[in-house]
All heavy atoms as TSV, in Angstrom:
chain	resi	resn	atom	element	x	y	z
A	1	MET	N	N	58.079	112.034	94.094
A	1	MET	CA	C	58.100	113.007	95.073
A	1	MET	C	C	57.495	114.271	94.458
A	1	MET	O	O	57.821	114.657	93.396
A	1	MET	CB	C	59.401	113.237	95.604
A	1	MET	CG	C	59.443	114.241	96.785
A	1	MET	SD	S	61.046	114.122	97.751
A	1	MET	CE	C	61.680	115.679	97.295
A	2	MET	N	N	56.653	114.901	95.159
A	2	MET	CA	C	55.988	116.120	94.778
A	2	MET	C	C	57.004	117.275	94.754
A	2	MET	O	O	57.865	117.381	95.563
A	2	MET	CB	C	54.850	116.472	95.787
A	2	MET	CG	C	53.974	117.585	95.431
A	2	MET	SD	S	52.649	117.716	96.648
A	2	MET	CE	C	52.760	119.409	97.121
A	3	ALA	N	N	56.946	118.173	93.712
A	3	ALA	CA	C	57.846	119.289	93.682
A	3	ALA	C	C	57.501	120.349	94.789
A	3	ALA	O	O	56.430	120.774	94.841
A	3	ALA	CB	C	57.716	119.956	92.255
A	4	VAL	N	N	58.530	120.644	95.566
A	4	VAL	CA	C	58.327	121.614	96.677
A	4	VAL	C	C	59.381	122.618	96.443
A	4	VAL	O	O	60.510	122.412	96.208
A	4	VAL	CB	C	58.536	120.852	98.018
A	4	VAL	CG1	C	58.431	121.904	99.149
A	4	VAL	CG2	C	57.523	119.775	98.236
A	5	GLU	N	N	58.979	123.866	96.541
A	5	GLU	CA	C	59.881	124.936	96.297
A	5	GLU	C	C	60.878	125.227	97.456
A	5	GLU	O	O	61.932	125.785	97.137
A	5	GLU	CB	C	59.119	126.245	95.910
A	5	GLU	CG	C	58.377	126.128	94.596
A	5	GLU	CD	C	57.846	127.405	94.140
A	5	GLU	OE1	O	58.356	128.443	94.488
A	5	GLU	OE2	O	56.832	127.393	93.429
A	6	ARG	N	N	60.443	125.056	98.586
A	6	ARG	CA	C	61.323	125.396	99.723
A	6	ARG	C	C	61.434	124.193	100.668
A	6	ARG	O	O	60.528	123.466	100.935
A	6	ARG	CB	C	60.735	126.537	100.557
A	6	ARG	CG	C	60.618	127.801	99.869
A	6	ARG	CD	C	59.978	128.993	100.617
A	6	ARG	NE	N	59.301	128.568	101.892
A	6	ARG	CZ	C	59.322	129.288	103.001
A	6	ARG	NH1	N	59.991	130.398	103.025
A	6	ARG	NH2	N	58.759	128.888	104.112
A	7	VAL	N	N	62.611	124.047	101.244
A	7	VAL	CA	C	62.852	122.964	102.166
A	7	VAL	C	C	61.843	123.049	103.376
A	7	VAL	O	O	61.376	122.099	103.905
A	7	VAL	CB	C	64.263	122.953	102.656
A	7	VAL	CG1	C	64.528	121.877	103.731
A	7	VAL	CG2	C	65.231	122.594	101.506
A	8	ALA	N	N	61.627	124.275	103.846
A	8	ALA	CA	C	60.761	124.474	104.889
A	8	ALA	C	C	59.339	124.050	104.690
A	8	ALA	O	O	58.621	123.739	105.670
A	8	ALA	CB	C	60.716	125.985	105.301
A	9	ASP	N	N	58.963	123.888	103.437
A	9	ASP	CA	C	57.640	123.330	103.145
A	9	ASP	C	C	57.590	121.851	102.972
A	9	ASP	O	O	56.451	121.332	102.726
A	9	ASP	CB	C	57.106	124.055	101.816
A	9	ASP	CG	C	56.924	125.546	101.951
A	9	ASP	OD1	O	56.780	126.052	103.081
A	9	ASP	OD2	O	57.113	126.267	100.874
A	10	MET	N	N	58.739	121.214	103.063
A	10	MET	CA	C	58.680	119.786	102.870
A	10	MET	C	C	58.214	119.049	104.156
A	10	MET	O	O	58.443	119.645	105.278
A	10	MET	CB	C	60.051	119.328	102.613
A	10	MET	CG	C	60.677	119.683	101.275
A	10	MET	SD	S	62.397	118.986	101.174
A	10	MET	CE	C	62.460	118.805	99.389
A	11	THR	N	N	57.635	117.861	103.956
A	11	THR	CA	C	57.424	117.076	105.084
A	11	THR	C	C	58.625	116.363	105.574
A	11	THR	O	O	59.631	116.258	104.756
A	11	THR	CB	C	56.349	115.995	104.767
A	11	THR	OG1	O	56.935	115.091	103.805
A	11	THR	CG2	C	54.993	116.552	104.285
A	12	LEU	N	N	58.757	115.766	106.697
A	12	LEU	CA	C	59.920	115.048	107.136
A	12	LEU	C	C	60.272	113.930	106.198
A	12	LEU	O	O	61.430	113.714	105.767
A	12	LEU	CB	C	59.744	114.585	108.580
A	12	LEU	CG	C	60.939	113.954	109.180
A	12	LEU	CD1	C	62.142	114.903	109.226
A	12	LEU	CD2	C	60.605	113.521	110.667
A	13	ASP	N	N	59.246	113.227	105.728
A	13	ASP	CA	C	59.502	112.108	104.765
A	13	ASP	C	C	60.014	112.616	103.469
A	13	ASP	O	O	60.906	111.979	102.892
A	13	ASP	CB	C	58.213	111.277	104.603
A	13	ASP	CG	C	57.905	110.360	105.784
A	13	ASP	OD1	O	58.756	110.133	106.585
A	13	ASP	OD2	O	56.626	110.067	105.864
A	14	GLU	N	N	59.541	113.734	102.972
A	14	GLU	CA	C	60.087	114.316	101.670
A	14	GLU	C	C	61.518	114.696	101.818
A	14	GLU	O	O	62.368	114.512	100.967
A	14	GLU	CB	C	59.289	115.489	101.264
A	14	GLU	CG	C	57.903	115.132	100.862
A	14	GLU	CD	C	56.953	116.311	100.576
A	14	GLU	OE1	O	57.093	117.386	101.242
A	14	GLU	OE2	O	56.112	116.242	99.616
A	15	LEU	N	N	61.744	115.310	103.066
A	15	LEU	CA	C	63.178	115.744	103.339
A	15	LEU	C	C	64.163	114.521	103.377
A	15	LEU	O	O	65.224	114.532	102.762
A	15	LEU	CB	C	63.286	116.564	104.617
A	15	LEU	CG	C	64.667	117.099	104.946
A	15	LEU	CD1	C	65.252	117.982	103.834
A	15	LEU	CD2	C	64.623	117.920	106.242
A	16	LYS	N	N	63.716	113.537	104.065
A	16	LYS	CA	C	64.516	112.293	104.138
A	16	LYS	C	C	64.830	111.684	102.800
A	16	LYS	O	O	65.869	111.232	102.449
A	16	LYS	CB	C	63.829	111.284	105.147
A	16	LYS	CG	C	63.955	111.647	106.634
A	16	LYS	CD	C	63.244	110.618	107.412
A	16	LYS	CE	C	63.261	110.973	108.901
A	16	LYS	NZ	N	62.578	110.048	109.780
A	17	THR	N	N	63.760	111.650	102.003
A	17	THR	CA	C	63.899	111.143	100.618
A	17	THR	C	C	64.874	111.936	99.823
A	17	THR	O	O	65.696	111.375	99.123
A	17	THR	CB	C	62.542	111.123	99.933
A	17	THR	OG1	O	61.628	110.204	100.705
A	17	THR	CG2	C	62.576	110.545	98.488
A	18	LEU	N	N	64.805	113.288	99.911
A	18	LEU	CA	C	65.722	114.138	99.222
A	18	LEU	C	C	67.153	113.864	99.641
A	18	LEU	O	O	68.068	113.740	98.800
A	18	LEU	CB	C	65.343	115.619	99.494
A	18	LEU	CG	C	66.255	116.608	98.823
A	18	LEU	CD1	C	66.135	116.571	97.306
A	18	LEU	CD2	C	65.968	118.054	99.394
A	19	ILE	N	N	67.370	113.742	100.982
A	19	ILE	CA	C	68.685	113.468	101.448
A	19	ILE	C	C	69.187	112.102	100.974
A	19	ILE	O	O	70.393	112.000	100.522
A	19	ILE	CB	C	68.753	113.669	102.987
A	19	ILE	CG1	C	68.500	115.028	103.348
A	19	ILE	CG2	C	70.056	113.082	103.598
A	19	ILE	CD1	C	68.222	115.265	104.834
A	20	ASP	N	N	68.375	111.127	101.091
A	20	ASP	CA	C	68.721	109.791	100.596
A	20	ASP	C	C	69.196	109.760	99.181
A	20	ASP	O	O	70.156	109.126	98.791
A	20	ASP	CB	C	67.641	108.786	100.778
A	20	ASP	CG	C	67.342	108.425	102.308
A	20	ASP	OD1	O	68.163	108.650	103.112
A	20	ASP	OD2	O	66.290	107.911	102.625
A	21	GLU	N	N	68.396	110.440	98.364
A	21	GLU	CA	C	68.657	110.530	96.957
A	21	GLU	C	C	70.056	111.315	96.632
A	21	GLU	O	O	70.836	110.791	95.810
A	21	GLU	CB	C	67.543	111.154	96.099
A	21	GLU	CG	C	66.321	110.404	96.024
A	21	GLU	CD	C	65.037	111.234	95.562
A	21	GLU	OE1	O	65.194	112.357	95.322
A	21	GLU	OE2	O	63.986	110.570	95.424
A	22	ALA	N	N	70.253	112.300	97.436
A	22	ALA	CA	C	71.541	113.104	97.318
A	22	ALA	C	C	72.710	112.208	97.630
A	22	ALA	O	O	73.820	112.164	96.937
A	22	ALA	CB	C	71.514	114.319	98.064
A	23	VAL	N	N	72.641	111.518	98.757
A	23	VAL	CA	C	73.731	110.686	99.253
A	23	VAL	C	C	73.945	109.477	98.242
A	23	VAL	O	O	75.097	109.216	97.938
A	23	VAL	CB	C	73.369	110.120	100.641
A	23	VAL	CG1	C	74.308	109.021	101.055
A	23	VAL	CG2	C	73.388	111.293	101.649
A	24	GLU	N	N	72.908	108.945	97.782
A	24	GLU	CA	C	73.012	107.866	96.789
A	24	GLU	C	C	73.771	108.351	95.481
A	24	GLU	O	O	74.618	107.621	94.996
A	24	GLU	CB	C	71.603	107.298	96.382
A	24	GLU	CG	C	71.635	106.036	95.620
A	24	GLU	CD	C	72.232	104.866	96.240
A	24	GLU	OE1	O	72.110	104.791	97.503
A	24	GLU	OE2	O	72.823	104.073	95.539
A	25	ARG	N	N	73.477	109.456	95.047
A	25	ARG	CA	C	74.039	109.993	93.830
A	25	ARG	C	C	75.540	110.241	94.082
A	25	ARG	O	O	76.407	109.935	93.317
A	25	ARG	CB	C	73.473	111.374	93.425
A	25	ARG	CG	C	72.172	111.210	92.642
A	25	ARG	CD	C	71.842	112.560	91.962
A	25	ARG	NE	N	71.658	113.659	92.843
A	25	ARG	CZ	C	70.574	113.969	93.617
A	25	ARG	NH1	N	69.479	113.257	93.445
A	25	ARG	NH2	N	70.534	115.001	94.357
A	26	ARG	N	N	75.878	110.725	95.306
A	26	ARG	CA	C	77.327	110.982	95.607
A	26	ARG	C	C	78.083	109.647	95.682
A	26	ARG	O	O	79.184	109.486	95.242
A	26	ARG	CB	C	77.452	111.646	96.921
A	26	ARG	CG	C	76.991	113.057	96.969
A	26	ARG	CD	C	78.082	113.979	96.497
A	26	ARG	NE	N	77.660	115.390	96.402
A	26	ARG	CZ	C	78.203	116.328	97.191
A	26	ARG	NH1	N	79.084	116.054	98.117
A	26	ARG	NH2	N	77.787	117.492	97.114
A	27	LEU	N	N	77.463	108.616	96.368
A	27	LEU	CA	C	78.063	107.256	96.534
A	27	LEU	C	C	78.273	106.661	95.184
A	27	LEU	O	O	79.328	106.099	94.873
A	27	LEU	CB	C	77.183	106.442	97.398
A	27	LEU	CG	C	77.259	106.699	98.895
A	27	LEU	CD1	C	76.275	105.889	99.663
A	27	LEU	CD2	C	78.684	106.528	99.418
A	28	GLU	N	N	77.290	106.788	94.274
A	28	GLU	CA	C	77.460	106.177	92.901
A	28	GLU	C	C	78.632	106.883	92.198
A	28	GLU	O	O	79.401	106.103	91.542
A	28	GLU	CB	C	76.073	106.342	92.146
A	28	GLU	CG	C	74.986	105.360	92.577
A	28	GLU	CD	C	73.711	105.681	91.912
A	28	GLU	OE1	O	73.612	106.492	91.001
A	28	GLU	OE2	O	72.656	105.044	92.301
A	29	GLY	N	N	78.680	108.142	92.262
A	29	GLY	CA	C	79.771	108.807	91.561
A	29	GLY	C	C	81.104	108.354	92.128
A	29	GLY	O	O	82.072	108.266	91.461
A	30	TRP	N	N	81.219	108.264	93.470
A	30	TRP	CA	C	82.469	107.943	94.113
A	30	TRP	C	C	82.830	106.480	93.800
A	30	TRP	O	O	83.940	106.191	93.455
A	30	TRP	CB	C	82.287	108.003	95.662
A	30	TRP	CG	C	83.515	107.610	96.400
A	30	TRP	CD1	C	84.706	108.328	96.487
A	30	TRP	CD2	C	83.862	106.405	97.041
A	30	TRP	NE1	N	85.599	107.637	97.222
A	30	TRP	CE2	C	85.143	106.459	97.496
A	30	TRP	CE3	C	82.996	105.177	97.192
A	30	TRP	CZ2	C	85.645	105.400	98.250
A	30	TRP	CZ3	C	83.615	104.157	97.928
A	30	TRP	CH2	C	84.921	104.219	98.429
A	31	LEU	N	N	81.933	105.531	93.743
A	31	LEU	CA	C	82.119	104.173	93.395
A	31	LEU	C	C	82.630	104.026	91.917
A	31	LEU	O	O	83.514	103.159	91.597
A	31	LEU	CB	C	80.975	103.318	93.689
A	31	LEU	CG	C	80.616	103.084	95.119
A	31	LEU	CD1	C	79.332	102.356	95.280
A	31	LEU	CD2	C	81.707	102.365	95.872
A	32	LYS	N	N	82.151	104.847	91.025
A	32	LYS	CA	C	82.471	104.773	89.651
A	32	LYS	C	C	83.855	105.267	89.457
A	32	LYS	O	O	84.543	104.733	88.573
A	32	LYS	CB	C	81.502	105.653	88.818
A	32	LYS	CG	C	80.192	104.993	88.652
A	32	LYS	CD	C	79.225	105.933	87.791
A	32	LYS	CE	C	77.913	105.360	87.689
A	32	LYS	NZ	N	76.909	106.281	86.980
A	33	SER	N	N	84.342	106.209	90.271
A	33	SER	CA	C	85.644	106.787	90.053
A	33	SER	C	C	86.671	106.139	90.980
A	33	SER	O	O	87.778	106.562	91.005
A	33	SER	CB	C	85.617	108.304	90.360
A	33	SER	OG	O	85.318	108.471	91.727
A	34	LYS	N	N	86.333	105.049	91.616
A	34	LYS	CA	C	87.220	104.334	92.557
A	34	LYS	C	C	88.409	103.784	91.774
A	34	LYS	O	O	88.326	103.178	90.689
A	34	LYS	CB	C	86.515	103.260	93.309
A	34	LYS	CG	C	87.228	102.672	94.436
A	34	LYS	CD	C	86.492	101.771	95.300
A	34	LYS	CE	C	87.352	101.274	96.349
A	34	LYS	NZ	N	86.695	100.391	97.288
A	35	ASP	N	N	89.595	103.957	92.350
A	35	ASP	CA	C	90.873	103.402	91.814
A	35	ASP	C	C	90.876	101.954	91.855
A	35	ASP	O	O	90.557	101.303	92.897
A	35	ASP	CB	C	92.033	104.002	92.644
A	35	ASP	CG	C	93.316	103.939	91.911
A	35	ASP	OD1	O	93.507	103.030	91.057
A	35	ASP	OD2	O	94.144	104.836	92.098
A	36	GLU	N	N	91.189	101.365	90.719
A	36	GLU	CA	C	91.162	99.892	90.579
A	36	GLU	C	C	92.525	99.255	90.905
A	36	GLU	O	O	92.616	98.027	90.885
A	36	GLU	CB	C	90.763	99.462	89.190
A	36	GLU	CG	C	89.343	99.874	88.754
A	36	GLU	CD	C	88.313	99.164	89.504
A	36	GLU	OE1	O	88.464	98.022	89.873
A	36	GLU	OE2	O	87.254	99.892	89.819
A	37	ARG	N	N	93.507	100.092	91.257
A	37	ARG	CA	C	94.787	99.530	91.532
A	37	ARG	C	C	94.842	98.891	92.914
A	37	ARG	O	O	94.083	99.242	93.800
A	37	ARG	CB	C	95.863	100.638	91.475
A	37	ARG	CG	C	96.022	101.224	90.101
A	37	ARG	CD	C	97.018	102.370	90.090
A	37	ARG	NE	N	96.545	103.448	90.849
A	37	ARG	CZ	C	97.158	104.546	91.252
A	37	ARG	NH1	N	98.484	104.693	90.767
A	37	ARG	NH2	N	96.706	105.377	91.952
A	38	SER	N	N	95.772	97.933	93.094
A	38	SER	CA	C	95.937	97.374	94.388
A	38	SER	C	C	96.664	98.301	95.332
A	38	SER	O	O	97.283	99.178	94.901
A	38	SER	CB	C	96.726	96.010	94.213
A	38	SER	OG	O	98.124	96.391	93.994
A	39	PRO	N	N	96.507	98.082	96.588
A	39	PRO	CA	C	97.314	98.982	97.536
A	39	PRO	C	C	98.721	98.994	97.263
A	39	PRO	O	O	99.384	100.043	97.367
A	39	PRO	CB	C	96.927	98.314	98.946
A	39	PRO	CG	C	95.644	97.623	98.760
A	39	PRO	CD	C	95.659	97.116	97.274
A	40	GLU	N	N	99.250	97.870	96.897
A	40	GLU	CA	C	100.707	97.791	96.606
A	40	GLU	C	C	101.034	98.681	95.412
A	40	GLU	O	O	102.148	99.386	95.387
A	40	GLU	CB	C	101.165	96.357	96.349
A	40	GLU	CG	C	101.123	95.432	97.588
A	40	GLU	CD	C	99.733	94.928	97.822
A	40	GLU	OE1	O	98.814	95.002	97.002
A	40	GLU	OE2	O	99.561	94.475	99.012
A	41	GLU	N	N	100.212	98.650	94.354
A	41	GLU	CA	C	100.485	99.425	93.209
A	41	GLU	C	C	100.395	100.915	93.426
A	41	GLU	O	O	101.153	101.761	93.082
A	41	GLU	CB	C	99.421	99.148	92.123
A	41	GLU	CG	C	99.614	97.728	91.441
A	41	GLU	CD	C	98.574	97.367	90.596
A	41	GLU	OE1	O	97.345	97.593	90.917
A	41	GLU	OE2	O	98.811	96.812	89.430
A	42	ILE	N	N	99.385	101.251	94.296
A	42	ILE	CA	C	99.228	102.714	94.769
A	42	ILE	C	C	100.463	103.171	95.521
A	42	ILE	O	O	100.988	104.265	95.227
A	42	ILE	CB	C	97.947	102.937	95.549
A	42	ILE	CG1	C	96.720	102.622	94.666
A	42	ILE	CG2	C	97.897	104.325	96.261
A	42	ILE	CD1	C	95.413	102.585	95.414
A	43	LEU	N	N	100.905	102.393	96.501
A	43	LEU	CA	C	102.139	102.731	97.257
A	43	LEU	C	C	103.340	102.821	96.377
A	43	LEU	O	O	104.198	103.707	96.556
A	43	LEU	CB	C	102.379	101.765	98.401
A	43	LEU	CG	C	101.363	101.761	99.512
A	43	LEU	CD1	C	101.527	100.574	100.455
A	43	LEU	CD2	C	101.401	103.007	100.259
A	44	GLU	N	N	103.561	101.977	95.437
A	44	GLU	CA	C	104.624	101.979	94.489
A	44	GLU	C	C	104.597	103.254	93.752
A	44	GLU	O	O	105.531	104.011	93.501
A	44	GLU	CB	C	104.718	100.798	93.596
A	44	GLU	CG	C	105.828	100.787	92.707
A	44	GLU	CD	C	107.217	100.783	93.356
A	44	GLU	OE1	O	107.309	100.328	94.533
A	44	GLU	OE2	O	108.141	101.351	92.784
A	45	SER	N	N	103.401	103.696	93.237
A	45	SER	CA	C	103.172	104.871	92.438
A	45	SER	C	C	103.557	106.066	93.298
A	45	SER	O	O	104.243	107.034	92.799
A	45	SER	CB	C	101.760	105.034	91.998
A	45	SER	OG	O	101.527	106.226	91.351
A	46	ILE	N	N	103.252	106.047	94.663
A	46	ILE	CA	C	103.558	107.164	95.445
A	46	ILE	C	C	105.081	107.250	95.706
A	46	ILE	O	O	105.642	108.321	95.676
A	46	ILE	CB	C	102.901	106.931	96.871
A	46	ILE	CG1	C	101.394	107.164	96.816
A	46	ILE	CG2	C	103.501	107.956	97.956
A	46	ILE	CD1	C	100.597	106.689	98.030
A	47	ARG	N	N	105.739	106.155	95.797
A	47	ARG	CA	C	107.191	106.090	95.964
A	47	ARG	C	C	107.918	106.658	94.700
A	47	ARG	O	O	108.865	107.417	94.784
A	47	ARG	CB	C	107.650	104.722	96.215
A	47	ARG	CG	C	107.562	104.245	97.694
A	47	ARG	CD	C	108.277	102.905	97.917
A	47	ARG	NE	N	107.551	101.757	97.416
A	47	ARG	CZ	C	106.569	101.203	98.192
A	47	ARG	NH1	N	106.181	101.725	99.378
A	47	ARG	NH2	N	105.911	100.126	97.687
A	48	LYS	N	N	107.334	106.286	93.517
A	48	LYS	CA	C	107.942	106.765	92.295
A	48	LYS	C	C	107.767	108.199	92.060
A	48	LYS	O	O	108.636	108.916	91.470
A	48	LYS	CB	C	107.289	106.008	91.071
A	48	LYS	CG	C	107.780	104.591	90.867
A	48	LYS	CD	C	107.097	103.974	89.622
A	48	LYS	CE	C	107.431	102.694	89.393
A	48	LYS	NZ	N	106.768	102.011	88.258
A	49	HIS	N	N	106.675	108.740	92.503
A	49	HIS	CA	C	106.300	110.135	92.279
A	49	HIS	C	C	106.629	111.164	93.340
A	49	HIS	O	O	106.351	112.321	93.318
A	49	HIS	CB	C	104.867	110.315	91.847
A	49	HIS	CG	C	104.568	109.628	90.595
A	49	HIS	ND1	N	104.087	108.306	90.514
A	49	HIS	CD2	C	104.714	110.001	89.266
A	49	HIS	CE1	C	103.945	107.963	89.219
A	49	HIS	NE2	N	104.319	108.924	88.468
A	50	ARG	N	N	107.146	110.647	94.511
A	50	ARG	CA	C	107.540	111.366	95.647
A	50	ARG	C	C	108.621	112.387	95.210
A	50	ARG	O	O	109.619	112.069	94.505
A	50	ARG	CB	C	108.011	110.477	96.733
A	50	ARG	CG	C	108.342	111.288	98.035
A	50	ARG	CD	C	108.743	110.401	99.125
A	50	ARG	NE	N	107.673	109.465	99.524
A	50	ARG	CZ	C	107.878	108.247	100.040
A	50	ARG	NH1	N	109.049	107.795	100.103
A	50	ARG	NH2	N	106.814	107.523	100.273
A	51	TRP	N	N	108.523	113.700	95.710
A	51	TRP	CA	C	109.430	114.733	95.440
A	51	TRP	C	C	110.077	115.120	96.773
A	51	TRP	O	O	109.365	115.499	97.678
A	51	TRP	CB	C	108.809	115.900	94.649
A	51	TRP	CG	C	109.703	116.977	94.365
A	51	TRP	CD1	C	110.607	117.015	93.336
A	51	TRP	CD2	C	109.839	118.205	95.080
A	51	TRP	NE1	N	111.356	118.250	93.447
A	51	TRP	CE2	C	110.791	118.942	94.415
A	51	TRP	CE3	C	109.199	118.754	96.131
A	51	TRP	CZ2	C	111.168	120.234	94.848
A	51	TRP	CZ3	C	109.492	120.038	96.533
A	51	TRP	CH2	C	110.507	120.762	95.898
A	52	THR	N	N	111.413	115.183	96.749
A	52	THR	CA	C	112.061	115.771	97.922
A	52	THR	C	C	112.726	117.050	97.527
A	52	THR	O	O	113.497	117.138	96.548
A	52	THR	CB	C	113.191	114.726	98.417
A	52	THR	OG1	O	112.539	113.474	98.646
A	52	THR	CG2	C	113.855	115.227	99.595
A	53	PRO	N	N	112.419	118.096	98.281
A	53	PRO	CA	C	113.043	119.382	97.908
A	53	PRO	C	C	114.571	119.339	98.025
A	53	PRO	O	O	115.063	118.581	98.919
A	53	PRO	CB	C	112.424	120.402	98.940
A	53	PRO	CG	C	111.784	119.510	99.978
A	53	PRO	CD	C	111.578	118.227	99.433
A	54	PRO	N	N	115.281	120.085	97.279
A	54	PRO	CA	C	116.701	120.114	97.359
A	54	PRO	C	C	117.258	120.640	98.806
A	54	PRO	O	O	116.447	121.395	99.369
A	54	PRO	CB	C	117.226	121.069	96.323
A	54	PRO	CG	C	116.022	121.791	95.830
A	54	PRO	CD	C	114.799	121.029	96.285
A	55	PRO	N	N	118.437	120.309	99.136
A	55	PRO	CA	C	118.913	120.805	100.429
A	55	PRO	C	C	118.932	122.283	100.436
A	55	PRO	O	O	119.190	122.877	99.545
A	55	PRO	CB	C	120.355	120.260	100.485
A	55	PRO	CG	C	120.394	119.094	99.461
A	55	PRO	CD	C	119.346	119.387	98.490
A	56	GLY	N	N	118.728	122.875	101.630
A	56	GLY	CA	C	118.696	124.322	101.723
A	56	GLY	C	C	117.376	124.942	101.473
A	56	GLY	O	O	117.117	126.176	101.662
A	57	THR	N	N	116.401	124.178	101.002
A	57	THR	CA	C	115.031	124.738	100.737
A	57	THR	C	C	114.339	125.056	102.046
A	57	THR	O	O	114.392	124.212	102.953
A	57	THR	CB	C	114.177	123.715	99.925
A	57	THR	OG1	O	114.847	123.387	98.694
A	57	THR	CG2	C	112.773	124.273	99.538
A	58	PRO	N	N	113.757	126.217	102.126
A	58	PRO	CA	C	113.081	126.562	103.435
A	58	PRO	C	C	111.919	125.650	103.763
A	58	PRO	O	O	111.237	125.213	102.805
A	58	PRO	CB	C	112.614	127.984	103.166
A	58	PRO	CG	C	113.003	128.372	101.865
A	58	PRO	CD	C	113.662	127.308	101.149
A	59	SER	N	N	111.676	125.410	104.953
A	59	SER	CA	C	110.549	124.497	105.456
A	59	SER	C	C	109.252	125.317	105.149
A	59	SER	O	O	109.335	126.502	105.036
A	59	SER	CB	C	110.695	124.086	106.828
A	59	SER	OG	O	110.497	125.213	107.686
A	60	THR	N	N	108.188	124.644	105.211
A	60	THR	CA	C	106.861	125.375	105.131
A	60	THR	C	C	106.761	126.303	106.233
A	60	THR	O	O	106.168	127.402	106.096
A	60	THR	CB	C	105.666	124.336	105.060
A	60	THR	OG1	O	105.794	123.436	106.250
A	60	THR	CG2	C	105.681	123.550	103.754
A	61	LEU	N	N	107.168	125.977	107.440
A	61	LEU	CA	C	107.076	126.863	108.594
A	61	LEU	C	C	107.876	128.058	108.352
A	61	LEU	O	O	107.401	129.269	108.512
A	61	LEU	CB	C	107.567	126.189	109.825
A	61	LEU	CG	C	107.550	127.012	111.163
A	61	LEU	CD1	C	106.178	127.545	111.403
A	61	LEU	CD2	C	108.089	126.239	112.263
A	62	GLN	N	N	109.114	127.946	107.780
A	62	GLN	CA	C	109.920	129.079	107.480
A	62	GLN	C	C	109.221	129.952	106.469
A	62	GLN	O	O	109.226	131.268	106.493
A	62	GLN	CB	C	111.329	128.725	107.000
A	62	GLN	CG	C	112.168	128.064	108.053
A	62	GLN	CD	C	113.404	127.382	107.468
A	62	GLN	OE1	O	113.377	126.777	106.412
A	62	GLN	NE2	N	114.549	127.642	108.174
A	63	MET	N	N	108.735	129.326	105.376
A	63	MET	CA	C	107.990	130.197	104.351
A	63	MET	C	C	106.809	130.898	104.908
A	63	MET	O	O	106.617	132.062	104.609
A	63	MET	CB	C	107.651	129.275	103.107
A	63	MET	CG	C	108.738	128.751	102.375
A	63	MET	SD	S	108.270	127.854	100.851
A	63	MET	CE	C	107.753	126.354	101.493
A	64	LEU	N	N	106.001	130.260	105.802
A	64	LEU	CA	C	104.933	130.943	106.475
A	64	LEU	C	C	105.373	132.158	107.232
A	64	LEU	O	O	104.767	133.210	107.298
A	64	LEU	CB	C	104.190	129.933	107.309
A	64	LEU	CG	C	103.206	128.976	106.602
A	64	LEU	CD1	C	102.764	127.924	107.500
A	64	LEU	CD2	C	102.058	129.706	105.838
A	65	ARG	N	N	106.460	131.938	108.076
A	65	ARG	CA	C	107.011	133.062	108.852
A	65	ARG	C	C	107.447	134.213	107.919
A	65	ARG	O	O	107.234	135.363	108.272
A	65	ARG	CB	C	108.123	132.497	109.704
A	65	ARG	CG	C	107.625	131.766	110.908
A	65	ARG	CD	C	108.787	131.193	111.759
A	65	ARG	NE	N	108.244	130.547	112.930
A	65	ARG	CZ	C	108.905	129.692	113.622
A	65	ARG	NH1	N	110.205	129.383	113.263
A	65	ARG	NH2	N	108.372	129.088	114.656
A	66	GLU	N	N	108.200	133.869	106.827
A	66	GLU	CA	C	108.599	134.965	105.964
A	66	GLU	C	C	107.468	135.685	105.364
A	66	GLU	O	O	107.441	136.909	105.197
A	66	GLU	CB	C	109.418	134.335	104.852
A	66	GLU	CG	C	110.814	133.755	105.286
A	66	GLU	CD	C	111.459	133.086	104.113
A	66	GLU	OE1	O	111.030	133.105	102.960
A	66	GLU	OE2	O	112.579	132.430	104.442
A	67	ASP	N	N	106.345	134.997	105.026
A	67	ASP	CA	C	105.203	135.603	104.343
A	67	ASP	C	C	104.539	136.415	105.488
A	67	ASP	O	O	104.113	137.546	105.092
A	67	ASP	CB	C	104.249	134.449	103.873
A	67	ASP	CG	C	103.102	135.059	102.972
A	67	ASP	OD1	O	103.482	135.901	102.110
A	67	ASP	OD2	O	101.941	134.725	103.305
A	68	ARG	N	N	104.504	135.957	106.643
A	68	ARG	CA	C	103.800	136.817	107.731
A	68	ARG	C	C	104.612	138.068	108.041
A	68	ARG	O	O	103.999	139.114	108.255
A	68	ARG	CB	C	103.720	135.936	108.976
A	68	ARG	CG	C	103.121	136.646	110.207
A	68	ARG	CD	C	103.340	135.834	111.433
A	68	ARG	NE	N	104.792	135.947	111.702
A	68	ARG	CZ	C	105.371	135.003	112.591
A	68	ARG	NH1	N	104.680	134.160	113.190
A	68	ARG	NH2	N	106.705	135.088	112.794
A	69	ASP	N	N	105.908	137.999	107.876
A	69	ASP	CA	C	106.623	139.165	108.206
A	69	ASP	C	C	106.793	140.143	107.201
A	69	ASP	O	O	107.256	141.240	107.365
A	69	ASP	CB	C	108.148	138.657	108.609
A	69	ASP	CG	C	108.146	137.871	109.876
A	69	ASP	OD1	O	107.267	137.960	110.695
A	69	ASP	OD2	O	109.206	137.112	110.074
A	70	ARG	N	N	106.221	139.887	106.021
A	70	ARG	CA	C	106.247	140.881	104.910
A	70	ARG	C	C	105.259	142.019	105.192
A	70	ARG	O	O	104.264	142.002	105.764
A	70	ARG	CB	C	105.853	140.207	103.622
A	70	ARG	CG	C	107.001	139.475	103.014
A	70	ARG	CD	C	106.611	138.992	101.614
A	70	ARG	NE	N	107.271	137.726	101.504
A	70	ARG	CZ	C	107.005	136.900	100.490
A	70	ARG	NH1	N	105.988	137.195	99.645
A	70	ARG	NH2	N	107.605	135.786	100.341
């Protein structure tokens, strides 16, 4: 592809090629970082790492209202 300095100077085919290449790079990066665990393993990990706030902890809504009222 010819080096073009501005998108406005690109032909429609050049722009489509640029977009296709950008999407392809993103997909390749996503596929490389994909989690290899099974859905069951992922759910078990979520269960193990779940945190429940202690009783009496304000809800997020309460915290937002307190912050707003300051």
